[in-house]
N, C-alpha and C positions, 0 to 999 in steps of 0.2 A: 554525428552522434557521439556522445561522450562514452568512453569505455572504461569500466572499473574492473580491476583484476582481483582475484580472491587473495586473502591474506591469512596466514597461519597465526594461531594465538600467540606464539612466542615473538612474532614480528610485531603484532599489535601492541604487545607489552613495552616495546621500545619507542613507540611513536609519540611525538610531541603533538601539540594542538593542531598545527597547520596540516600535518600529514594525516592525522586522524580525520579531520574534516574533509580533506580532499579525497580520502578513500571511501568514506561511509555516509557523508552528508551530501544531499542533493539540494542545492540552493535556488536554482533558477529554472524550475520546470515550467512555470506559468508565465508566458510572454505573450502579450497581445498580438493576435494575428499569426501565431505560430503553433506548430506541434513540435515539441522537443522530447527526445528520448535519451535515456541513459541505459547502456547495456552493462549488466553485471555478469561476470563469469561465475558468480555464485548461482548455481543451477540455471545459468543462461537466461535469466529473466530480463525483461525490459520494463522499466518504469518510465512513464511519460506524462506530459501535460499538454492539453490543447485548449487554446483560448480564441475561438472565432470572434471576429468583430463585424465588419461591414459585409464580409462574404463568408460563406461556409468554408470549412477546411476539410480537405481530404486527408486522412491519415496516410502519411507516406510510407514507403518501404525503404528502410535504411539500406544503403548499398552494401554495407558491411555484412548483411545477412546472406547475400548472394542467392536470393530467391526472387521469383517473379512477383510475388505479393507477400505482404506482411504475414498473412494467415495461411500461407501455403502449407506450413507444418507447425503452426502455432495456434493458440487460442488467446482470447483477450477478454479482460474484465474492465468495464468502464463504470466509474461512479461520478456523478455530476455534483460538484461542491458549489456550483453557482445557482443561478435562477433556472426555472424550468425551461428546457430547451429540447430540440430534436436531434436524434442520431439516425442516419439512414445507413442500412446495410444491404448492399445489392439492390438498391431502389426501394426497399421497404422501410417505412419511417416509424420510429419509436419515440414517444414523448417521455423524457426523463424528468421527473420532478426533482427538486432539490434533495440530494442524498439518495436519489434513485439509482439503480444499477442495471446495466445491460451486459449479459454474457454473450460473446460472439464466438461461434465455434470455428474449428479448423476447416479450411477450405473456403471460407467466406471471401468475397472479393472486396469491392470498394466500400470503405466506411467513411461517412461524412459527418462532421460535427457542425452544429449551427449555434449562433448566438441566441440568447445571452449566457449560454452555459460555460462552466469552467470544468473541464473534464480531466479526471485522473485516470491514467491508463496503466494497466498491468498485464503483461503478456508472458506466457511460458510455452516451451515446446509441448506439442500434443501428438499423441499416437493414433487418435481416432477423432471422429467428428460428433459433436453433440449440438442440438439445435440452439440457435440464437434465442435468448429468453430475456424478457424484461421483468424486473422485480421492483415494485414500488415500495417505499419505506414501510407502509402498513402491511405489506404482504410477506416481509421477511420474518424469520424466527427471532423473537425478541427475548433476551435474557437480562434480568436485573441482577447486578453483581455488587459486591462491596458493601460498605457501611459508612454512614456519615461520620460516625465516631472515629473512624480511621482515615477519613478524608479521601475515600476512594469509591464513593457511591457513583455507579455508572450504569448506563443502559447500552447493551451490546446488540447490534443488528446483524444477524447472519443472513447472507444472500446466497453466495456460491459455496456449497458445502455438501457433505455426504448425504444429508437428509433434505437438501434444498435443490437449487439449480445444479444440474449435473455438469461436470467438467472432467477433463483428464487429470489435471494437476491442481488447478487454481482453487484456493479457498479464500474467500474475500467477503468483507463486510466493513462496518464502521462502529465505533464506540463514541458515545458522548458522555462527558462527565457532568454530574449534577452541580448546580451552583454551590459553592463552598467546598467542593471536592477538587483535589489537585493531582492525586496519585493515579497512575494507570499501571496495570499488570504488576501489582505488588501484593503478595509475595511474587518475586520474579521467577522465571522459569527458562529453561532451554528446551529445544527439541531437535536432536541430531538428525531427525528424519526430514526436516523442512527448514528452508530459509524463510525469512519474513521481511517485509518492507512496511514501514509506517509512513503515512503522510499526515502530518499534523496540520489541522486547519481550525478556523474559528479561534485562533490565538490572537488576542487583542494586540494592537500595534505596539503598546508599551509593555507587553508581557513577553515571557519566554518560557520554553519548556526545557528543563534539564534532563536530557535523555541519557540513561545509563546503559552501557554496553560492556562487552568483554567477558572473559571467563569469570565465573563467580568468585574465584580466589584472587582475581586481579582486575577489578573493574576500571572502566574509563567513563568519561562523560563528554557530551556534546551539548552546546547551547543552541537551541533550535527556535527559529522564528516561524511566523505564519506561512503556511503552504510550502514548507520544506519537508523533504523526505529523508528517511534513514534506511540504509541497506543493512540488514542484520544477518550475519552468518549463522548457520545452524548451531554452532557451538557457543554462541554469545547470548547473554541475557538481553532482554529488550524491555525496558521499563522506564518510567519517567515521572517527573513531578513538575507542575507548572506554577507560575506565579498567579495564575487565575484558572478558572475552568476552561476547557477547550474540547476539541473532538479530534479523532484520528481515524483514518482508513487503514485497516490492516489487510495484508494480502500475503499469501503463502504459496509455495510450490515445493514439491519434493516427493518423498517416498509414499506418504499416505495422506488421507483427507480427514482423519479423525481429529476434530477440533480439540478435544480434551486430552490428546496424547502429548503430555507435557511432563518434563522432569522439573519438579518444583524445587526452588532454592530459597529456603527461609532467610529472612533478613539477617538473622544471627550468623549465617554462614558467609555472607558477602564481605569482601574486603576491598 
């Protein structure tokens, strides 16, 4: 398991491209026949990718956690960015359509992923147990945001949130940009109460997303390809613009679950 340590804003301000990418960009989550995890010391979250092929994959327990099972003291959100596939939790099977979500509560045992899914995994520490719950795309809360005139027309699907699927910490869903729109999360914001991770997907092979991060007064950027993830500290903005439309899974953990608890940073203030 790859481990990423937390970084202070003044440290990030000194980083070159290679160090910035090694600290905050996750490039190889999705490998055929494997489950891969990155552990971040930012709120102790795990981000992962699972790609079962000929045989189902059991989500392993990284030895660095020093627990008998992955979910002994954690909860897990799963979003399927591949074709419809099954996930089994303690022997009960759930069918996840494309962009469907499964919340798996603390104390659950074996979790098995089946082909042809491509599963994005996000886990955070949990202090109590909530029931494992399936959410299909049509059952989540849908919000229409942005405007075509500002190239940020997008549809946001909320799955795990304060008024949806119950969890201890995790807030999770995905956003899809409309054709002709390229900007996400602009105007930008921070939220010192929660860290956030983005997984960009549906990025064409010959396209890229320019992800903006850092303090509003001293921004940095990362060039992101399809199915790569960004770890965003609570003090950092998290916004981006693509060379074509795309989608991204957003997942948060921290002090509260109020989706709209944001400190907005107008573009005129960014440097």
